[in-house]
C-alpha positions in Angstrom: 8.4 -2.5 -15.8 8.3 -5.4 -13.3 8.5 -4.4 -9.7 9.3 -6.7 -6.8 8.0 -5.5 -3.5 9.4 -6.5 -0.1 7.0 -6.7 2.8 8.2 -5.9 6.3 5.9 -6.3 9.3 6.1 -5.8 13.1 3.5 -6.3 15.7 1.9 -2.9 15.1 3.1 -1.7 11.7 4.1 -2.8 8.3 5.2 -1.6 4.9 5.9 -2.7 1.4 9.0 -1.2 -0.4 10.4 -1.2 -3.9 14.1 -0.8 -4.2 16.2 -0.5 -7.4 19.9 -1.2 -7.0 19.5 -1.0 -3.2 18.0 2.5 -3.4 14.5 3.0 -2.0 12.2 4.0 -4.9 8.8 3.5 -3.4 7.1 2.6 -0.1 3.7 2.3 1.4 3.2 1.9 5.1 0.3 0.9 7.3 -0.6 0.6 11.0 -2.4 -2.4 12.5 -5.6 -1.8 14.5 -6.6 -5.0 16.2 -6.5 -8.2 14.3 -8.5 -7.4 11.2 -8.0 -3.7 10.3 -5.1 -1.7 8.8 -4.7 2.0 8.2 -2.7 3.0 5.2 -0.8 6.1 6.5 1.9 7.0 4.0 3.0 6.4 0.4 6.3 7.5 -1.1 7.4 7.3 -4.7 10.7 8.7 -5.9 10.2 11.7 -8.1 11.9 9.9 -11.0 9.1 7.3 -11.0 6.1 9.6 -10.8 3.6 8.9 -13.5 4.9 5.3 -14.1 2.2 3.5 -12.1 4.5 2.8 -9.2 2.2 4.4 -6.6 -0.8 2.5 -7.9 1.2 -0.8 -7.8 2.1 -0.1 -4.1 -1.6 0.5 -3.2 -2.5 -2.7 -5.1 0.1 -4.6 -3.1 -1.5 -3.5 0.2 -5.0 -4.3 -1.2 -4.0 -7.7 -2.3 -2.4 -8.3 1.1 -5.6 -7.2 2.9 -7.7 -9.5 0.7 -5.4 -12.5 1.3 -5.5 -11.9 5.0 -9.2 -11.0 5.4 -8.3 -7.4 6.6 -10.3 -4.2 6.2 -8.5 -1.0 5.2 -8.8 2.6 6.1 -6.8 4.7 3.6 -5.8 7.8 5.6 -3.0 8.5 3.1 -4.5 11.0 0.6 -2.7 9.4 -2.3 -3.8 5.8 -1.4 -7.4 7.1 -0.8 -7.5 8.7 -4.3 -6.3 5.5 -6.0 -8.8 3.4 -4.1 -11.7 5.7 -4.9 -10.8 5.4 -8.7 -10.5 1.6 -8.6 -13.8 -0.2 -7.8 -12.0 -3.6 -7.4 -10.0 -2.1 -4.5 -13.0 -0.9 -2.6 -14.1 -4.3 -1.3 -11.6 -4.1 1.5 -12.7 -0.7 2.8 -13.8 -0.5 6.4 -17.5 0.3 6.6 
C-alpha cells in the first residue's frame, strides 16, 4: 500500500500525516528544540490500519526528514522509540 505523507511545520512544532479520502489515518508529531534537535512526542494510527506497517512508515518519514536536515532525534513517544530500537538504520539520528 503506497502512502503519501503530508508534512506540516511551524516555528516550534511539526507533523507528518496520512489521510485517506480526507480522513486522518495516521500522524506523527514532533517538537523542535533549537536548530538541530527534534523530539518525537506522539504517533497515531487509525485502528483499522494497525499491523499494516503504517506506524513504522510514519517513524521512517521523520527519520528521513531528520537525516535530510541534519537533525538529531529524541523519541519520547513510546511507539516511535520501540520502532527506532528495532531498526539499526534509524539509530544514526538519535541524540547522544
